Every structure is written in C-alpha cells, then in structure tokens.
C-alpha positions in Angstrom: 0.0 0.0 0.0 2.8 2.4 0.8 4.5 1.8 -2.6 1.2 2.4 -4.4 0.4 5.5 -2.4 3.9 7.0 -3.0 3.6 6.2 -6.7 0.2 7.9 -6.9 1.6 11.0 -5.1 4.5 11.1 -7.5 2.1 10.8 -10.4 0.0 13.7 -9.0 3.0 16.1 -9.0 2.9 18.0 -12.3 6.1 17.8 -14.3 8.0 21.0 -15.0 7.7 22.0 -18.6 10.9 23.1 -20.2 10.6 26.4 -22.1 10.1 26.0 -25.8 12.7 27.2 -28.3 10.3 29.9 -29.5 9.9 31.3 -26.0 13.7 31.4 -25.5 14.1 33.2 -28.9 11.4 35.7 -28.0 13.1 36.3 -24.6 16.5 36.7 -26.2 15.1 39.1 -28.9 13.5 41.1 -26.2 16.7 41.4 -24.2 18.6 42.4 -27.3 16.0 45.0 -28.1 16.2 46.5 -24.6 20.0 46.5 -24.7 20.0 48.2 -28.1 17.3 50.7 -26.9 19.4 51.6 -23.8 22.6 52.0 -25.9 20.8 54.2 -28.5 19.2 56.3 -25.7 22.7 56.9 -24.1 24.2 57.7 -27.4 21.3 60.0 -28.3 21.7 61.8 -25.0 25.5 62.4 -25.5 25.0 63.5 -29.1 22.0 65.6 -28.1 24.0 67.4 -25.4 26.9 68.0 -27.8 24.7 69.3 -30.6 22.5 71.3 -28.2 25.6 73.0 -26.7 27.0 73.7 -30.1 23.7 75.2 -31.3 23.3 77.2 -28.1 26.8 78.7 -28.7 25.9 79.6 -32.2 22.6 81.2 -31.0 24.6 83.3 -28.4 26.9 84.5 -31.1 23.9 85.4 -33.2 22.3 87.5 -30.5 25.7 88.9 -29.4 25.4 87.8 -25.8 26.8 85.0 -23.6 25.3 84.3 -20.2 27.3 85.5 -17.2 27.1 84.7 -13.4 25.9 81.2 -14.2 25.1 79.2 -11.0 25.2 75.4 -10.5 21.4 75.3 -11.0 21.8 77.2 -14.3 24.5 74.7 -15.3 22.0 71.8 -14.7 19.4 73.8 -16.6 21.8 74.2 -19.4 22.4 70.5 -19.6 18.7 69.8 -19.7 18.2 72.5 -22.3 21.1 71.3 -24.4 19.8 67.7 -24.3 16.3 68.9 -25.3 17.7 71.2 -27.9 19.9 68.4 -29.4 17.0 65.9 -29.4 14.8 68.4 -31.2 17.6 69.0 -33.8 18.1 65.2 -34.2 14.3 64.9 -34.9 14.6 67.6 -37.5 17.5 65.8 -39.2 15.7 62.4 -39.0 12.5 63.8 -40.4 14.3 65.4 -43.4 16.2 62.1 -44.0 12.8 60.3 -43.9 11.4 62.8 -46.3 14.2 62.1 -48.7 13.8 58.3 -48.4 10.0 58.6 -49.1 10.8 60.7 -52.2 13.5 58.2 -53.3 11.3 56.6 -56.1 11.4 60.0 -57.8 14.9 60.9 -56.9 16.7 57.6 -58.0 15.8 57.9 -61.7 17.1 61.6 -61.6 20.4 60.5 -60.0 20.6 57.6 -62.4 20.3 60.0 -65.4 22.9 62.3 -63.9 25.3 59.4 -63.4 24.7 58.3 -67.0 25.4 61.8 -68.3 28.6 62.1 -66.2 29.7 58.7 -67.4 29.1 59.7 -71.1 31.0 63.0 -70.5 33.9 61.2 -68.9 34.1 58.8 -71.9 34.1 61.7 -74.3 36.9 63.3 -72.4 38.8 60.1 -72.1 38.6 60.1 -68.3 37.0 56.7 -67.9 35.1 53.8 -69.5 32.1 54.6 -71.6 30.1 51.7 -70.1 27.5 52.5 -67.5 26.0 49.8 -65.3 22.4 51.0 -64.7 21.6 48.3 -62.1 24.7 49.0 -60.1 24.1 52.8 -60.3 20.5 52.4 -59.0 21.6 50.1 -56.1 24.0 52.8 -54.9 21.0 54.8 -53.7 18.9 53.8 -50.8 15.4 52.6 -51.8 12.0 53.4 -50.4 11.3 52.3 -46.8 7.8 52.4 -45.4 9.2 52.9 -41.9 10.3 56.4 -43.0 6.8 57.6 -43.7 6.1 58.9 -40.1 9.4 60.8 -40.2 8.5 62.2 -43.6 5.2 63.5 -42.2 7.1 65.2 -39.4 9.4 66.7 -42.0 6.5 68.1 -43.9 5.2 69.7 -40.7 8.6 71.2 -40.0 8.7 72.7 -43.5 5.2 74.1 -43.1 6.0 75.5 -39.7 9.3 77.2 -40.7 7.7 78.5 -44.0 5.2 80.5 -41.9 8.2 82.3 -40.4 10.6 82.3 -43.4 9.2 81.6 -46.9 12.7 80.5 -48.0 12.1 77.3 -46.0 9.7 76.1 -48.8 12.8 75.4 -51.1 15.8 75.3 -48.7 14.4 72.6 -46.5 13.3 70.3 -49.4 16.8 70.8 -50.9 18.2 69.9 -47.5 16.1 66.7 -47.5 17.6 65.8 -51.0 21.1 66.5 -49.7 20.5 64.4 -46.6 19.1 61.6 -48.8 22.4 61.6 -50.8 24.4 61.5 -47.6 22.2 58.8 -46.2 22.7 56.7 -49.3 26.4 57.0 -48.9 26.0 55.8 -45.3 23.6 53.0 -46.3 25.8 51.8 -49.2 29.0 51.7 -47.2 27.4 50.1 -44.2 26.0 47.4 -46.5 29.4 46.7 -48.0 31.0 46.7 -44.5 28.5 44.2 -43.3 29.1 41.9 -46.3 32.9 42.1 -45.7 32.6 41.3 -42.0 30.5 38.2 -42.9 33.1 37.0 -45.4 36.0 37.6 -43.0 35.9 34.0 -41.6 36.5 32.5 -45.0 40.0 30.9 -45.4 40.3 32.5 -48.8 39.6 35.9 -47.4 42.0 35.4 -44.5 44.8 35.1 -46.9 44.2 38.8 -47.9 43.7 40.0 -44.3 45.7 43.2 -44.6 43.8 44.4 -47.7 40.5 43.4 -46.0 41.4 45.5 -42.9 42.2 48.5 -45.1 38.8 48.2 -46.9 37.0 47.9 -43.5 38.7 51.0 -42.2 38.0 53.0 -45.4 34.3 52.0 -45.4 34.0 52.9 -41.7 35.7 56.3 -42.3 33.4 57.1 -45.2 30.3 56.0 -43.2 31.3 58.1 -40.2 31.9 61.1 -42.5 28.4 60.7 -44.0 26.9 60.7 -40.4 28.9 63.9 -39.6 27.7 65.7 -42.7 24.1 64.6 -42.2 24.2 66.2 -38.7 25.9 69.4 -40.0 23.8 69.9 -43.2 20.8 71.7 -41.6 23.3 74.1 -39.8 24.8 75.1 -43.1 21.5 75.9 -44.8 21.4 79.7 -45.3 18.2 81.4 -44.1 16.8 78.4 -42.3 19.4 77.9 -39.5 18.2 81.1 -37.8 14.6 79.8 -37.9 15.7 76.4 -36.6 17.6 78.0 -33.7 14.8 80.4 -32.8 12.2 77.6 -32.9 14.4 75.3 -30.8 14.9 78.1 -28.2 11.2 78.7 -28.1 10.6 74.9 -27.6 12.9 74.8 -24.6 11.3 78.1 -23.2 14.4 80.2 -23.4 13.0 82.5 -26.0 9.6 84.2 -26.2 8.1 86.1 -29.1 5.3 88.6 -28.8 5.6 88.9 -25.1 4.5 91.8 -22.8 7.4 92.9 -20.6 7.2 95.3 -17.6 10.5 97.1 -17.3 11.6 99.0 -14.2 13.8 102.1 -14.1 16.4 103.0 -15.1 16.2 100.5 -17.9 12.7 101.8 -18.9 14.3 105.2 -19.6 16.1 103.6 -22.5 12.7 103.0 -24.2 11.0 106.3 -23.7 8.3 105.7 -26.3 6.6 103.1 -24.1 4.1 104.4 -21.5 4.1 103.5 -17.8 1.8 100.6 -16.9 -1.4 101.2 -15.0 -1.4 97.6 -13.6 2.2 97.5 -12.5 3.1 100.8 -10.8 6.5 102.1 -11.6 7.0 99.8 -14.6 7.0 100.6 -18.3 4.8 98.3 -20.4 6.7 97.0 -23.4 4.2 95.4 -25.8 5.1 92.9 -28.5 8.6 92.5 -27.2 11.0 89.6 -28.0 12.7 87.9 -25.2 15.9 86.6 -26.9 17.3 84.8 -23.9 15.9 84.2 -20.4 16.4 81.5 -17.8 20.2 81.0 -17.8 22.3 83.5 -15.8 21.1 86.5 -14.0 20.3 88.7 -17.0 17.7 88.7 -19.7 18.3 89.8 -23.3 15.3 91.8 -24.5 14.5 93.2 -28.0 12.0 95.9 -28.5 11.1 98.4 -31.3 12.0 102.0 -30.8 10.6 104.2 -33.5 11.8 102.6 -36.7 14.7 100.6 -35.3 15.1 97.7 -33.0 17.0 98.0 -29.7 18.4 95.2 -27.7 18.8 95.5 -23.9 20.5 93.3 -21.4 18.4 93.7 -18.2 18.9 92.0 -14.8 16.1 89.6 -14.0 15.0 91.6 -11.0 14.3 94.6 -13.1 11.6 93.1 -15.4 8.5 91.0 -15.4 7.6 88.9 -18.4 4.0 88.2 -19.3 2.9 86.1 -22.2 0.0 87.1 -24.4 
C-alpha cells in the first residue's frame, strides 16, 4: 500500500515543462531590443548634449550675448536645455532624411540619369570607361522604406512651420532633404558593403588577404562616419533656415519668447521712452510685442523691442523686469 500511495503521489505532481525554443528566442530578442534601446538612448543623450551645446553657442553668437554669473542650477538647466535642444535638432535631421527616403522613387531615376550623363561626359573626355551599369548605379542609392513615412510626415510639418516664419524654407528645407538623402545613401551603401565584408571575413580565402581586408574595412568605416557627420551638419549650413531652426528650438525649450509683454523697471525703462508706464504695474513701463531673446540662464535677460523705426536690444537684470505672455 505504501508503494502504491507513493507512486500515486508522484504521479499527481505536475512535471516541469521546459521552455520551448520559440519562447527562448522571444526572450532573447526582447533582451537584445532592450539592450539596443538603452545604448541608443545613451548615445542620443550624448550626441544631443553636444549638438545642443553647439547650437546654443551659435545662438549666443547670433544675438551677441553670452550668459554670465551662471550658477550650479543654471548649469544643470543648461544640460537639460542642451539635451532637449539636441534631441529636437536630431528629430529635424531624421525627419528630413525620412522625407528624402520617401521621395527616393522619384529621386533615384534623376540621379541615375545624372550618373549616366557624367559617365558619357567622362568617356568623351577620355577620363574613364564609356560603359555604365544601370543596375549598379541604382543600387548605390537607398530605396523606399515604409518605416520612414512617419518621419517624412514630421518633416512636412517642419517645412510648413518654418515656412510660416521664413518663406525660404519652402525650397531650402526640401533641398536639404535631398542632400541628406544623398548622404544617407552614402552611409547606407558603405554600411551594406561593410556588413558583407565582415560576414566573409571568416573564410580561409579571405583570411589570406587579411591586410587588404582591414584597409577596406577602415576605409568604409571612415566614409560611413563622415556621412553621419555631414548629415548632422547639413541643416546648420542651410542659409536662411538655420536662424529659424535656432529660434524655434529656443522657443521649444522656453528660453526665447516672441510677442511677449514685458514690464520694465527704471532706469532701464528710460532707454525705451516711447513706451508708456503701466497702470497695472506701478513704476514699470509696459513693453508690448517685445521679443525675449534669452531668459532663464544666468542673472540677466536679453530683450529686443522696437524703438521708432529701429530695434533696440537690452541686457536687463532679471529683478528689473516682469515677463507676461500674451
């Protein structure tokens, strides 16, 4: 009886089911995704702080003022601002790249025709072969990717928003998107070749030419990194749009305010005599439709206001003004 009872008890205990292969693969994929997301977030934060600090420096040069008497709290605020500023700039770059990728079905034939024309010109000048591989030329350019559609939509919104401030954005930003698409294609093409070389590196035949292979890998990585650098720098080099990008980014991080009402205390209010004294704020001059160029970092605020037919900029201590939004 004891043996039967023990066997029945053993039979009643459910056996542990080993995890299936698909479950292990899903778990491993999820871990890789989390690891990749954390690395991209850390890289984005570092790049964002660098780009944000660089753009903030360019903005300070543009308005002709650098913050002084910066405290530790202001330094922390600057890091948050620079990171937010950089992230916004990276979104702008990514959206313009996505717009170029979505427009690639129309751009690739144009670039193919240009490549064919250059090849024919070189052959006439005796600078190269007259043959032109159409398939290879088309494959040099990145193709359409549906995952770029959301970025392209954001890019269109950027163009529409900046065009309301500066009409030049209607052609400069689309041209920037085309330039970024060219640079992205350079990155995509070299990254594709680099991946193929790394996969072939374990072959015994390839190992015999290891030194030449290493040189190719270094060359492709260098070109790929240069393409990334120029993709990040292209919007900064666009004439007439960079100022709008900087102003918009500064508004987004709440360091710049347009069309604000500023109450200015003496003696700084005496520098703008055309503005009347406020009835609501006794002893303050009411500056309507003023532009706060920089406020929040340091102990001073850079203010821009119209005086007759000219625009005057003032650097005012924070305790001498009150800013009110419309």
